[in-house]
MARNUDREN-517479 format. One record per residue (C-alpha): x, y, z; residue in one letter. Coordinates in steps of 0.05 Angstrom, whole numbers. Layout:
% residues N
PT | X | Y | Z | A
...
END
This chain:
% residues 447
PT | 604 | 2096 | 3819 | X
PT | 619 | 2139 | 3880 | X
PT | 681 | 2164 | 3916 | X
PT | 688 | 2148 | 3990 | X
PT | 714 | 2203 | 4037 | X
PT | 729 | 2177 | 4106 | X
PT | 751 | 2226 | 4160 | X
PT | 783 | 2204 | 4225 | X
PT | 812 | 2270 | 4251 | X
PT | 757 | 2316 | 4276 | X
PT | 706 | 2319 | 4332 | X
PT | 635 | 2296 | 4340 | X
PT | 605 | 2348 | 4387 | X
PT | 538 | 2326 | 4415 | X
PT | 497 | 2385 | 4439 | X
PT | 427 | 2392 | 4466 | X
PT | 376 | 2427 | 4423 | X
PT | 374 | 2391 | 4357 | X
PT | 314 | 2409 | 4314 | X
PT | 256 | 2360 | 4308 | X
PT | 240 | 2342 | 4236 | X
PT | 176 | 2382 | 4236 | X
PT | 166 | 2435 | 4182 | X
PT | 119 | 2494 | 4196 | X
PT | 105 | 2559 | 4159 | X
PT | 135 | 2619 | 4194 | X
PT | 91 | 2681 | 4201 | X
PT | 99 | 2731 | 4145 | X
PT | 158 | 2776 | 4160 | X
PT | 137 | 2850 | 4164 | X
PT | 201 | 2870 | 4129 | X
PT | 255 | 2833 | 4090 | X
PT | 328 | 2855 | 4084 | X
PT | 382 | 2840 | 4034 | X
PT | 448 | 2854 | 4069 | X
PT | 509 | 2867 | 4024 | X
PT | 558 | 2850 | 4082 | X
PT | 532 | 2778 | 4075 | X
PT | 571 | 2776 | 4009 | X
PT | 644 | 2784 | 4028 | X
PT | 684 | 2835 | 3986 | X
PT | 623 | 2860 | 3948 | X
PT | 616 | 2935 | 3937 | X
PT | 543 | 2946 | 3917 | X
PT | 520 | 2995 | 3863 | X
PT | 446 | 3009 | 3874 | X
PT | 397 | 3009 | 3817 | X
PT | 335 | 3025 | 3860 | X
PT | 319 | 3080 | 3909 | X
PT | 276 | 3084 | 3972 | X
PT | 203 | 3081 | 3954 | X
PT | 214 | 3038 | 3892 | X
PT | 161 | 2985 | 3876 | X
PT | 190 | 2916 | 3863 | X
PT | 170 | 2847 | 3840 | X
PT | 205 | 2786 | 3868 | X
PT | 265 | 2777 | 3824 | X
PT | 274 | 2851 | 3806 | X
PT | 345 | 2876 | 3810 | X
PT | 367 | 2914 | 3872 | X
PT | 442 | 2925 | 3860 | X
PT | 502 | 2896 | 3825 | X
PT | 575 | 2886 | 3843 | X
PT | 619 | 2946 | 3829 | X
PT | 677 | 2901 | 3808 | X
PT | 637 | 2849 | 3770 | X
PT | 574 | 2877 | 3738 | X
PT | 554 | 2808 | 3714 | X
PT | 536 | 2790 | 3786 | X
PT | 466 | 2817 | 3799 | X
PT | 428 | 2816 | 3865 | X
PT | 352 | 2814 | 3864 | X
PT | 294 | 2823 | 3912 | X
PT | 269 | 2761 | 3948 | X
PT | 198 | 2789 | 3951 | X
PT | 152 | 2838 | 3916 | X
PT | 140 | 2902 | 3955 | X
PT | 167 | 2971 | 3968 | X
PT | 238 | 2992 | 3985 | X
PT | 227 | 3020 | 4055 | X
PT | 298 | 3040 | 4073 | X
PT | 370 | 3036 | 4050 | X
PT | 410 | 3031 | 4114 | X
PT | 481 | 3059 | 4111 | X
PT | 539 | 3055 | 4159 | X
PT | 607 | 3088 | 4163 | X
PT | 631 | 3121 | 4099 | X
PT | 561 | 3111 | 4071 | X
PT | 572 | 3036 | 4065 | X
PT | 506 | 3002 | 4048 | X
PT | 487 | 2954 | 4104 | X
PT | 415 | 2935 | 4088 | X
PT | 362 | 2944 | 4035 | X
PT | 298 | 2937 | 4075 | X
PT | 235 | 2918 | 4036 | X
PT | 163 | 2918 | 4059 | X
PT | 130 | 2857 | 4026 | X
PT | 63 | 2859 | 3990 | X
PT | 7 | 2816 | 4017 | X
PT | 0 | 2784 | 3948 | X
PT | 67 | 2767 | 3918 | X
PT | 83 | 2783 | 3845 | X
PT | 142 | 2753 | 3808 | X
PT | 185 | 2779 | 3752 | X
PT | 177 | 2730 | 3695 | X
PT | 243 | 2701 | 3671 | X
PT | 247 | 2655 | 3611 | X
PT | 243 | 2580 | 3626 | X
PT | 292 | 2532 | 3594 | X
PT | 317 | 2461 | 3596 | X
PT | 391 | 2469 | 3615 | X
PT | 411 | 2403 | 3583 | X
PT | 385 | 2427 | 3516 | X
PT | 412 | 2498 | 3521 | X
PT | 479 | 2527 | 3502 | X
PT | 526 | 2531 | 3562 | X
PT | 540 | 2606 | 3554 | X
PT | 466 | 2621 | 3551 | X
PT | 455 | 2581 | 3615 | X
PT | 511 | 2618 | 3651 | X
PT | 485 | 2686 | 3628 | X
PT | 416 | 2668 | 3653 | X
PT | 442 | 2647 | 3721 | X
PT | 481 | 2711 | 3734 | X
PT | 431 | 2760 | 3703 | X
PT | 373 | 2732 | 3744 | X
PT | 408 | 2739 | 3811 | X
PT | 424 | 2666 | 3820 | X
PT | 499 | 2681 | 3819 | X
PT | 490 | 2708 | 3890 | X
PT | 480 | 2636 | 3913 | X
PT | 546 | 2609 | 3886 | X
PT | 612 | 2616 | 3924 | X
PT | 684 | 2611 | 3898 | X
PT | 745 | 2576 | 3926 | X
PT | 797 | 2601 | 3939 | X
PT | 781 | 2662 | 3982 | X
PT | 708 | 2644 | 4000 | X
PT | 678 | 2700 | 3958 | X
PT | 621 | 2702 | 3907 | X
PT | 633 | 2667 | 3841 | X
PT | 653 | 2710 | 3783 | X
PT | 610 | 2700 | 3721 | X
PT | 671 | 2712 | 3678 | X
PT | 705 | 2649 | 3705 | X
PT | 696 | 2576 | 3688 | X
PT | 711 | 2532 | 3749 | X
PT | 747 | 2466 | 3743 | X
PT | 693 | 2433 | 3786 | X
PT | 631 | 2449 | 3827 | X
PT | 618 | 2418 | 3895 | X
PT | 552 | 2411 | 3933 | X
PT | 553 | 2381 | 4003 | X
PT | 486 | 2352 | 4026 | X
PT | 517 | 2326 | 4090 | X
PT | 527 | 2375 | 4147 | X
PT | 566 | 2349 | 4207 | X
PT | 569 | 2414 | 4247 | X
PT | 536 | 2411 | 4316 | X
PT | 460 | 2422 | 4312 | X
PT | 463 | 2433 | 4237 | X
PT | 401 | 2429 | 4195 | X
PT | 388 | 2365 | 4157 | X
PT | 398 | 2381 | 4083 | X
PT | 361 | 2318 | 4061 | X
PT | 300 | 2339 | 4103 | X
PT | 302 | 2409 | 4073 | X
PT | 303 | 2380 | 4003 | X
PT | 248 | 2329 | 4017 | X
PT | 196 | 2363 | 3974 | X
PT | 244 | 2398 | 3926 | X
PT | 280 | 2340 | 3893 | X
PT | 253 | 2355 | 3823 | X
PT | 279 | 2427 | 3827 | X
PT | 344 | 2401 | 3858 | X
PT | 355 | 2355 | 3798 | X
PT | 343 | 2412 | 3750 | X
PT | 391 | 2456 | 3789 | X
PT | 444 | 2402 | 3784 | X
PT | 433 | 2400 | 3709 | X
PT | 444 | 2476 | 3707 | X
PT | 510 | 2468 | 3746 | X
PT | 536 | 2418 | 3695 | X
PT | 535 | 2475 | 3644 | X
PT | 576 | 2522 | 3688 | X
PT | 639 | 2480 | 3695 | X
PT | 691 | 2449 | 3650 | X
PT | 695 | 2390 | 3698 | X
PT | 647 | 2351 | 3742 | X
PT | 593 | 2368 | 3792 | X
PT | 607 | 2332 | 3857 | X
PT | 552 | 2317 | 3908 | X
PT | 571 | 2298 | 3979 | X
PT | 522 | 2253 | 4017 | X
PT | 523 | 2216 | 4083 | X
PT | 551 | 2146 | 4071 | X
PT | 495 | 2117 | 4114 | X
PT | 440 | 2154 | 4078 | X
PT | 388 | 2115 | 4039 | X
PT | 348 | 2176 | 4017 | X
PT | 326 | 2198 | 3948 | X
PT | 385 | 2245 | 3942 | X
PT | 430 | 2186 | 3925 | X
PT | 392 | 2177 | 3860 | X
PT | 408 | 2246 | 3832 | X
PT | 435 | 2243 | 3761 | X
PT | 492 | 2280 | 3727 | X
PT | 536 | 2283 | 3789 | X
PT | 596 | 2247 | 3816 | X
PT | 573 | 2222 | 3884 | X
PT | 618 | 2229 | 3945 | X
PT | 599 | 2186 | 4004 | X
PT | 623 | 2219 | 4069 | X
PT | 635 | 2186 | 4136 | X
PT | 668 | 2213 | 4198 | X
PT | 664 | 2268 | 4251 | X
PT | 660 | 2342 | 4238 | X
PT | 687 | 2374 | 4194 | X
PT | 676 | 2315 | 4146 | X
PT | 613 | 2350 | 4119 | X
PT | 651 | 2414 | 4103 | X
PT | 654 | 2422 | 4028 | X
PT | 727 | 2444 | 4036 | X
PT | 746 | 2377 | 4064 | X
PT | 712 | 2342 | 4006 | X
PT | 748 | 2386 | 3955 | X
PT | 814 | 2372 | 3990 | X
PT | 804 | 2297 | 3987 | X
PT | 775 | 2293 | 3916 | X
PT | 801 | 2351 | 3874 | X
PT | 850 | 2397 | 3911 | X
PT | 857 | 2470 | 3891 | X
PT | 923 | 2495 | 3864 | X
PT | 945 | 2567 | 3851 | X
PT | 905 | 2598 | 3794 | X
PT | 849 | 2547 | 3796 | X
PT | 776 | 2560 | 3814 | X
PT | 724 | 2515 | 3846 | X
PT | 652 | 2536 | 3858 | X
PT | 609 | 2513 | 3916 | X
PT | 535 | 2520 | 3930 | X
PT | 487 | 2499 | 3986 | X
PT | 435 | 2445 | 3969 | X
PT | 373 | 2488 | 3980 | X
PT | 403 | 2541 | 3934 | X
PT | 411 | 2489 | 3880 | X
PT | 336 | 2478 | 3885 | X
PT | 323 | 2553 | 3879 | X
PT | 364 | 2553 | 3814 | X
PT | 325 | 2493 | 3788 | X
PT | 258 | 2525 | 3804 | X
PT | 275 | 2589 | 3766 | X
PT | 295 | 2549 | 3704 | X
PT | 231 | 2508 | 3708 | X
PT | 180 | 2561 | 3727 | X
PT | 213 | 2627 | 3709 | X
PT | 205 | 2653 | 3780 | X
PT | 257 | 2671 | 3832 | X
PT | 227 | 2637 | 3893 | X
PT | 271 | 2657 | 3952 | X
PT | 241 | 2607 | 4000 | X
PT | 289 | 2590 | 4057 | X
PT | 282 | 2533 | 4107 | X
PT | 310 | 2553 | 4175 | X
PT | 321 | 2504 | 4233 | X
PT | 315 | 2536 | 4302 | X
PT | 364 | 2498 | 4346 | X
PT | 402 | 2505 | 4411 | X
PT | 392 | 2491 | 4485 | X
PT | 362 | 2560 | 4496 | X
PT | 308 | 2552 | 4443 | X
PT | 237 | 2540 | 4467 | X
PT | 216 | 2506 | 4402 | X
PT | 267 | 2468 | 4361 | X
PT | 239 | 2454 | 4292 | X
PT | 242 | 2476 | 4219 | X
PT | 209 | 2539 | 4193 | X
PT | 192 | 2555 | 4121 | X
PT | 207 | 2629 | 4110 | X
PT | 239 | 2676 | 4060 | X
PT | 312 | 2695 | 4050 | X
PT | 327 | 2756 | 4094 | X
PT | 268 | 2748 | 4141 | X
PT | 266 | 2782 | 4209 | X
PT | 289 | 2741 | 4268 | X
PT | 226 | 2761 | 4306 | X
PT | 183 | 2731 | 4251 | X
PT | 208 | 2663 | 4274 | X
PT | 221 | 2674 | 4348 | X
PT | 156 | 2696 | 4381 | X
PT | 191 | 2733 | 4437 | X
PT | 261 | 2759 | 4451 | X
PT | 299 | 2707 | 4492 | X
PT | 333 | 2733 | 4555 | X
PT | 408 | 2726 | 4566 | X
PT | 414 | 2687 | 4501 | X
PT | 460 | 2693 | 4441 | X
PT | 424 | 2689 | 4375 | X
PT | 469 | 2662 | 4319 | X
PT | 451 | 2663 | 4245 | X
PT | 482 | 2598 | 4222 | X
PT | 512 | 2541 | 4262 | X
PT | 542 | 2546 | 4331 | X
PT | 614 | 2541 | 4308 | X
PT | 617 | 2588 | 4248 | X
PT | 552 | 2628 | 4249 | X
PT | 546 | 2703 | 4261 | X
PT | 519 | 2736 | 4324 | X
PT | 457 | 2777 | 4308 | X
PT | 405 | 2818 | 4346 | X
PT | 332 | 2799 | 4357 | X
PT | 312 | 2859 | 4316 | X
PT | 358 | 2841 | 4258 | X
PT | 352 | 2795 | 4198 | X
PT | 374 | 2723 | 4183 | X
PT | 436 | 2719 | 4139 | X
PT | 426 | 2706 | 4065 | X
PT | 454 | 2635 | 4063 | X
PT | 438 | 2610 | 4133 | X
PT | 396 | 2548 | 4146 | X
PT | 401 | 2552 | 4221 | X
PT | 381 | 2600 | 4276 | X
PT | 420 | 2578 | 4338 | X
PT | 403 | 2600 | 4409 | X
PT | 451 | 2586 | 4466 | X
PT | 457 | 2619 | 4535 | X
PT | 507 | 2675 | 4544 | X
PT | 567 | 2651 | 4584 | X
PT | 568 | 2709 | 4632 | X
PT | 567 | 2669 | 4697 | X
PT | 631 | 2653 | 4734 | X
PT | 645 | 2579 | 4748 | X
PT | 675 | 2573 | 4817 | X
PT | 739 | 2531 | 4816 | X
PT | 725 | 2517 | 4743 | X
PT | 799 | 2506 | 4730 | X
PT | 802 | 2445 | 4776 | X
PT | 800 | 2379 | 4738 | X
PT | 738 | 2335 | 4746 | X
PT | 699 | 2392 | 4780 | X
PT | 646 | 2398 | 4725 | X
PT | 631 | 2332 | 4691 | X
PT | 577 | 2362 | 4647 | X
PT | 628 | 2405 | 4611 | X
PT | 653 | 2378 | 4546 | X
PT | 728 | 2377 | 4534 | X
PT | 777 | 2341 | 4489 | X
PT | 824 | 2337 | 4548 | X
PT | 821 | 2277 | 4594 | X
PT | 825 | 2324 | 4654 | X
PT | 750 | 2327 | 4644 | X
PT | 704 | 2268 | 4656 | X
PT | 668 | 2280 | 4590 | X
PT | 713 | 2229 | 4554 | X
PT | 679 | 2174 | 4595 | X
PT | 611 | 2192 | 4564 | X
PT | 621 | 2196 | 4489 | X
PT | 545 | 2196 | 4473 | X
PT | 524 | 2247 | 4525 | X
PT | 491 | 2311 | 4499 | X
PT | 518 | 2374 | 4531 | X
PT | 489 | 2441 | 4552 | X
PT | 535 | 2495 | 4526 | X
PT | 541 | 2570 | 4531 | X
PT | 586 | 2624 | 4501 | X
PT | 637 | 2624 | 4558 | X
PT | 709 | 2619 | 4532 | X
PT | 733 | 2590 | 4598 | X
PT | 797 | 2631 | 4595 | X
PT | 829 | 2688 | 4559 | X
PT | 875 | 2694 | 4499 | X
PT | 945 | 2669 | 4512 | X
PT | 1008 | 2650 | 4474 | X
PT | 1007 | 2596 | 4420 | X
PT | 1039 | 2533 | 4447 | X
PT | 1056 | 2472 | 4405 | X
PT | 1010 | 2418 | 4432 | X
PT | 985 | 2381 | 4370 | X
PT | 913 | 2395 | 4390 | X
PT | 899 | 2434 | 4326 | X
PT | 921 | 2377 | 4282 | X
PT | 873 | 2329 | 4319 | X
PT | 813 | 2365 | 4290 | X
PT | 842 | 2384 | 4221 | X
PT | 832 | 2327 | 4170 | X
PT | 866 | 2365 | 4114 | X
PT | 939 | 2354 | 4099 | X
PT | 961 | 2423 | 4123 | X
PT | 995 | 2450 | 4185 | X
PT | 942 | 2493 | 4218 | X
PT | 984 | 2528 | 4270 | X
PT | 1038 | 2546 | 4220 | X
PT | 986 | 2572 | 4171 | X
PT | 954 | 2614 | 4226 | X
PT | 1022 | 2644 | 4244 | X
PT | 1036 | 2659 | 4171 | X
PT | 970 | 2695 | 4165 | X
PT | 985 | 2735 | 4228 | X
PT | 1053 | 2755 | 4200 | X
PT | 1024 | 2770 | 4131 | X
PT | 1076 | 2724 | 4098 | X
PT | 1045 | 2711 | 4030 | X
PT | 1096 | 2660 | 4006 | X
PT | 1088 | 2618 | 4069 | X
PT | 1013 | 2623 | 4066 | X
PT | 1014 | 2596 | 3995 | X
PT | 1061 | 2539 | 4012 | X
PT | 1020 | 2521 | 4073 | X
PT | 954 | 2514 | 4035 | X
PT | 917 | 2580 | 4042 | X
PT | 882 | 2567 | 3974 | X
PT | 847 | 2506 | 4002 | X
PT | 817 | 2534 | 4066 | X
PT | 764 | 2583 | 4088 | X
PT | 746 | 2606 | 4159 | X
PT | 695 | 2550 | 4173 | X
PT | 750 | 2498 | 4164 | X
PT | 782 | 2528 | 4227 | X
PT | 718 | 2530 | 4269 | X
PT | 736 | 2469 | 4310 | X
PT | 805 | 2499 | 4323 | X
PT | 769 | 2560 | 4353 | X
PT | 731 | 2512 | 4398 | X
PT | 788 | 2466 | 4420 | X
PT | 852 | 2507 | 4422 | X
PT | 876 | 2527 | 4491 | X
PT | 905 | 2593 | 4466 | X
PT | 834 | 2620 | 4455 | X
PT | 854 | 2655 | 4391 | X
PT | 802 | 2672 | 4339 | X
PT | 829 | 2626 | 4284 | X
PT | 771 | 2639 | 4237 | X
PT | 782 | 2714 | 4239 | X
PT | 857 | 2705 | 4227 | X
PT | 844 | 2661 | 4166 | X
PT | 794 | 2711 | 4139 | X
PT | 846 | 2767 | 4146 | X
PT | 897 | 2723 | 4111 | X
PT | 849 | 2709 | 4053 | X
PT | 834 | 2783 | 4047 | X
PT | 908 | 2797 | 4042 | X
PT | 915 | 2745 | 3986 | X
PT | 857 | 2778 | 3948 | X
PT | 892 | 2845 | 3952 | X
PT | 962 | 2822 | 3936 | X
PT | 951 | 2762 | 3890 | X
PT | 880 | 2769 | 3864 | X
END
């Protein structure tokens, strides 16, 4: 039996540049980087030095405030450089991979026949804990906690997002084992969100409570599914994990090897080739893009909530997309006049885009305006399917009012839940950044 989640409030944003369902092997990346800033609020304590020889799965560092959470090398090779920023903050551990990969051998086990505590210890000691996120606060899961539920969303409704079912196509056996592992980590259920119209093999996964999802973005956000199925109250913990990472967990339990394979979809209207690449966690951008694109923004992640990165940088640890869109640095003459540009998408009916609901649009990074005062228009509520007041929550975060933040639902949201508000609101505020600052304040003051 499954639970139906139907979302009406939101926005289906059709953009040009969706990836063809073709999977190719990316060239071997000359260097790999594990970037501690990818793990919010983590303060790394290094256990290796520059020049150290590693096997794939060897420990690199652990969390200063939770030594159970270990972080391991995605490849075998040599630590080339430990890059530091201000106040000697560690930004990157750069590794030169070996031509022939060697793996640290972890014990194999059947999670369904193993004690729950032993399964949890194995997950966090082998570096798999770095794949699991915690709600509230959108931080890494703490191995000392037992969540009331675990959620996996295999439906991604963000514009140009990678197809999770396509990514899992040849990994379903490992995915099932990974799900079996997750059942040992929670006192409640493991929930799996799938597209209601999907007929794929993923609907046959065992030991989960299936959530069938239908509706516009952000219906695929795991936060929306948690809100509809098992809301988070103060003091409660829920863990989330991406589908491909579930398969990585399953593979380690079956084979004893930490295989950090990552499938990355190159998407966007500025991309020359839009398809899926099989690579490694932390690979160089230039190992996938053959040449540096001109006047183009490279985003690690999806177009709404991904992070801007440089051509000479590395893909983020959890990202399944590399999005390329043109920089919006060209002035649109008379762009403020209604009906002037009918190829520009807008939720407002002052644009002709509402007459063409199925049209795919060329987009760029232009904000089409500057930051201005917040005005009560109701536009934020149109794209927020959760039962919260987004504008009031944003204002509470800006004011640092902890009591109001709690009463307005700060425990249930993370920045990506406000990505559409960034896109649609006429005030041009950075709602995701404001929510992140609010969550950081809650971590500091409430814990």
